[in-house]
C-alpha positions in Angstrom: 1.7 -45.7 152.2 -0.4 -42.3 150.1 -3.0 -42.9 148.6 -4.0 -40.8 146.1 -8.0 -40.3 145.5 -8.4 -38.6 142.0 -11.2 -36.5 142.0 -14.4 -37.1 139.4 -13.5 -34.4 137.1 -10.1 -36.2 136.0 -11.0 -38.2 133.4 -8.3 -41.1 131.4 -6.3 -39.2 128.6 -7.2 -42.6 126.5 -10.6 -40.9 126.6 -9.7 -37.7 125.8 -10.9 -35.7 122.3 -8.4 -36.4 119.9 -6.3 -32.8 118.4 -7.2 -33.4 114.7 -10.8 -33.0 115.3 -10.9 -29.1 116.6 -9.0 -28.1 113.3 -11.7 -29.2 110.9 -14.5 -27.2 111.2 -12.9 -24.6 108.3 -16.3 -23.1 106.3 -18.7 -25.4 107.9 -22.1 -25.3 105.3 -21.0 -21.8 103.8 -21.8 -23.1 100.6 -25.6 -23.9 101.8 -25.9 -20.4 103.1 -25.9 -20.9 106.9 -23.0 -19.6 108.0 -25.3 -17.0 109.7 -26.7 -19.9 112.1 -23.3 -19.9 113.7 -24.2 -16.8 115.7 -24.7 -17.6 119.1 -27.9 -15.3 119.2 -29.3 -17.9 116.4 -30.9 -21.4 117.2 -28.4 -24.3 116.4 -28.9 -26.2 112.8 -29.4 -29.7 112.7 -27.4 -32.7 114.2 -26.9 -33.3 110.5 -25.9 -29.8 108.9 -22.9 -29.3 112.0 -21.8 -32.7 111.0 -20.4 -31.7 107.7 -16.9 -30.8 108.1 -14.2 -29.3 105.1 -12.0 -31.5 103.9 -9.1 -28.8 103.0 -5.3 -29.7 104.8 -4.1 -27.4 106.7 -0.9 -26.9 104.3 -1.7 -23.4 103.6 -0.9 -22.6 107.2 1.3 -19.8 107.2 1.7 -19.2 111.2 4.5 -21.3 112.7 3.6 -22.9 116.6 6.9 -23.3 118.5 7.7 -26.6 121.4 7.3 -25.4 124.5 9.0 -27.1 127.6 6.5 -28.3 130.0 5.6 -30.8 132.7 2.6 -32.4 132.5 0.0 -32.3 135.6 -1.6 -35.4 136.1 -4.0 -34.1 138.8 -5.8 -32.5 135.6 -7.3 -35.8 133.0 -10.6 -35.6 131.3 -12.2 -38.7 130.5 -13.8 -38.2 127.2 -11.6 -38.8 124.2 -9.1 -36.3 123.4 -10.3 -33.5 120.8 -8.0 -34.2 117.5 -5.6 -31.4 116.8 -6.4 -30.4 113.9 -10.4 -29.9 114.6 -8.9 -27.5 117.6 -7.4 -25.7 115.3 -10.0 -24.9 112.6 -13.5 -25.4 114.8 -13.4 -21.9 116.5 -15.4 -19.2 117.8 -12.9 -15.7 117.4 -15.2 -13.3 116.2 -12.4 -10.9 115.9 -11.5 -12.8 112.7 -15.1 -14.0 111.4 -18.2 -15.4 112.8 -17.9 -18.7 110.6 -16.2 -21.5 112.6 -13.7 -21.7 109.8 -13.3 -17.9 109.8 -10.3 -17.9 112.5 -8.6 -20.5 111.2 -8.7 -19.0 107.7 -8.1 -15.6 108.1 -5.8 -15.7 111.1 -2.5 -16.8 110.0 -0.7 -13.6 109.1 -1.6 -12.5 113.0 1.8 -11.3 114.7 1.7 -12.1 118.4 5.1 -10.9 118.7 5.9 -8.0 120.2 3.3 -8.8 123.0 2.4 -6.6 125.7 0.2 -7.6 128.5 -0.7 -5.7 131.1 -1.8 -6.1 134.5 -3.0 -3.2 136.6 -5.6 -1.8 138.7 -6.0 -2.7 142.1 -2.4 -4.6 142.5 0.7 -3.6 144.9 2.9 -4.2 142.1 1.2 -3.2 138.0 3.6 -4.9 135.7 3.8 -5.4 131.6 4.9 -8.7 130.7 6.5 -9.1 126.5 6.0 -12.1 124.5 9.3 -14.0 125.9 8.0 -13.5 129.6 4.8 -15.0 128.8 6.3 -18.1 127.6 9.6 -17.9 130.3 9.0 -16.2 133.0 6.4 -18.9 134.1 6.4 -22.7 134.6 4.5 -24.0 132.1 2.5 -27.4 132.6 -0.2 -29.4 130.6 -3.5 -30.0 131.7 -6.4 -32.2 129.8 -9.7 -29.8 130.6 -13.2 -30.2 128.7 -14.4 -27.4 127.1 -18.5 -27.1 127.2 -19.6 -24.6 124.2 -23.1 -22.4 125.2 -23.8 -23.7 121.9 -23.9 -27.4 123.1 -21.0 -28.9 121.7 -17.7 -30.0 123.9 -14.1 -30.8 123.2 -11.0 -32.1 125.4 -7.9 -30.0 125.2 -4.2 -30.7 126.7 -3.4 -26.8 127.6 -0.2 -25.3 128.1 0.1 -22.8 130.5 0.1 -21.6 134.0 -2.1 -20.6 136.7 -3.9 -17.3 136.8 -3.4 -17.4 140.6 0.4 -17.7 140.1 0.4 -14.2 138.3 -2.2 -12.7 140.7 0.0 -13.5 143.6 3.0 -11.8 142.0 1.4 -7.9 141.6 -0.1 -8.5 144.7 -3.9 -8.4 145.0 -5.6 -5.3 147.2 -8.2 -6.1 149.8 -10.7 -4.2 148.0 -10.2 -6.2 144.4 -13.3 -8.0 144.0 -13.3 -8.6 140.1 -10.9 -9.0 137.5 -11.8 -8.0 134.2 -9.7 -8.9 130.7 -9.3 -7.4 127.7 -8.8 -8.4 124.1 -6.0 -6.7 122.1 -7.9 -4.2 119.4 -6.2 -4.5 116.1 -8.5 -4.0 113.1 -5.3 -4.0 110.6 -5.0 -7.7 111.6 -8.7 -8.3 112.9 -10.8 -8.3 109.7 -13.8 -8.7 112.3 -12.9 -5.5 113.9 -13.3 -3.5 111.0 -16.7 -4.4 109.9 -19.8 -4.9 112.0 -21.1 -7.3 108.8 -17.7 -9.7 109.7 -17.2 -9.5 113.4 -21.1 -10.1 114.2 -21.5 -6.3 115.4 -19.5 -6.8 118.7 -18.2 -3.6 120.2 -14.6 -4.9 120.1 -12.0 -4.7 122.1 -14.0 -8.0 123.7 -14.2 -8.1 127.3 -14.8 -10.6 129.7 -14.3 -10.6 134.0 -14.4 -13.2 137.1 -15.0 -12.7 140.9 -11.7 -12.6 142.5 -12.3 -15.9 144.2 -13.2 -17.6 140.9 -9.7 -16.4 139.6 -8.0 -17.4 142.7 -9.1 -20.7 141.6 -6.6 -23.3 141.0 -8.6 -24.7 138.1 -8.4 -21.1 135.9 -5.4 -21.4 133.5 -3.7 -18.4 132.0 -2.7 -20.4 128.4 0.2 -20.3 126.5 -0.2 -23.5 124.2 -1.9 -26.5 123.5 -0.8 -30.0 122.0 2.9 -29.5 123.2 3.3 -25.8 120.9 2.5 -22.4 121.1 -0.9 -21.2 120.6 -2.6 -20.8 117.4 -3.9 -17.6 116.6 -7.3 -18.5 115.9 -7.5 -20.4 119.7 -6.1 -17.0 121.2 -2.5 -16.4 121.3 0.6 -15.6 122.5 -2.0 -15.8 125.8 -5.7 -16.5 126.7 -7.7 -17.7 129.7 -8.9 -21.2 130.3 -11.8 -21.7 132.7 -12.5 -25.3 132.4 -16.5 -25.0 134.8 -17.7 -22.0 132.2 -18.8 -21.5 129.1 -16.1 -21.5 126.2 -17.1 -17.4 125.6 -15.4 -17.1 129.1 -12.4 -17.6 128.2 -11.4 -14.8 126.6 -8.6 -14.8 124.0 -5.4 -12.8 122.7 -5.3 -10.6 126.5 -3.4 -7.8 126.1 -4.6 -6.4 129.3 -5.6 -7.4 132.8 -7.4 -5.2 135.5 -8.2 -5.5 139.4 -11.3 -3.8 140.1 -13.7 -3.3 142.8 -16.8 -3.0 139.8 -18.1 -6.0 138.6 -17.3 -5.9 134.9 -19.7 -5.5 131.9 -18.8 -8.6 129.6 -19.1 -8.8 126.4 -21.8 -11.2 125.6 -23.9 -10.0 129.1 -23.9 -6.3 126.9 -25.3 -7.7 123.4 -27.5 -9.8 125.4 -28.4 -10.2 128.9 -31.3 -12.1 128.7 -28.8 -14.8 127.3 -25.7 -14.2 128.2 -25.3 -13.8 132.4 -22.3 -12.6 134.1 -21.2 -16.0 135.9 -21.8 -18.3 132.2 -21.4 -21.8 134.6 -21.9 -24.8 132.4 -25.4 -25.6 134.3 -27.4 -28.2 132.1 -30.8 -26.5 134.1 -30.6 -23.5 132.8 -31.6 -23.3 128.8 -30.5 -20.9 126.5 -33.4 -19.1 125.6 -33.6 -20.9 122.5 -32.2 -24.1 122.9 -31.2 -26.7 125.5 -28.2 -27.3 127.7 -29.0 -30.6 129.0 -26.5 -32.6 126.6 -24.0 -31.8 124.1 -22.1 -33.4 121.5 -18.7 -34.5 121.5 -16.7 -33.1 118.4 -14.7 -36.4 117.4 -12.2 -38.4 115.0 -13.2 -38.0 111.5 -15.5 -35.4 110.0 -18.8 -35.7 112.4 -19.2 -34.9 116.1 -19.6 -38.4 118.0 -22.9 -40.0 116.7 -24.4 -39.9 120.5 -25.0 -37.4 122.7 -23.5 -36.9 126.2 -25.5 -36.0 129.7 -23.9 -32.1 130.3 -22.5 -32.3 133.9 -23.2 -29.4 136.0 -20.1 -27.2 136.2 -18.7 -29.3 133.2 -18.0 -32.2 135.3 -15.8 -29.6 137.7 -18.4 -29.5 140.8 -16.3 -30.8 143.7 -13.6 -27.9 142.5 -15.9 -25.0 142.6 -19.1 -25.8 143.8 -18.3 -23.4 147.1 -17.6 -20.7 144.9 -21.7 -20.5 145.1 -22.9 -21.3 147.7 -24.7 -19.1 148.4 -26.4 -18.2 145.1 -29.1 -18.6 143.1 -27.6 -20.5 140.3 -31.2 -20.3 138.3 -31.3 -16.4 138.3 -27.7 -15.8 138.5 -26.5 -17.2 135.3 
């Protein structure tokens, strides 16, 4: 008889953060003139201020999400409560639509994801370009429940739908001299207000860029997500396709990807370029390495209702996925390679 032993990172579905919470963070404390405090360079405001959520309903949403066919992968679970869907839809960092947590929800609902082109090129045997239909139908889609930890010290648990990055890379054939994978977000200032204004977009030089080592990219945890909560992604969550790397801080999980390039040079990702002393290339969740202006030793879980879960949770190394990924960094000083 085969006895299956769950990895430490696998948690019970009943303990996942519920879906409604991720939506309700719209326009947090803007009326207090504190929207700028959500910018990653700013020191986080008190828990009491972050506990203020908008009561606005989502009946003004015009972007339509479609149900997806998928299988549940029970090997990937999570122990903390599932984040409510509405919280996941309304509490976002996506500076292309604005720096406020509610801006992505408020200003992205007219965003067009079809037609779409995702190009995979560089050091590959068979460069390809995928269209919108390819993203949803060319690969077997599964649901995985992953924890997400933000560098701002809050966390969620989300049921992502997608396929592994390794599946895609194996199809195009990775050349032996490929050492890194570079990702690039769509550049469309007409649709993304933050890209048309330095003030609105947090002074970022768009398009947004991220990167992984080839070893990280091929890890079976890394997901290219095309949906959540049983449906396609909403624009504020990175529609039509985004990266999900659960052991890294959330800013590594680049949204609305249009280009994946295999290269022999380490990409300079967006936040590393903006603040190299605060945001390194690896961005692994590591409670021993504080952000220069706040601790990473614990986190606040976004939960039901209009507040965070009252008690802070101790942050786990690699966000609890140490068993699956620690070997990728066995010869590295993680206090220096942050």
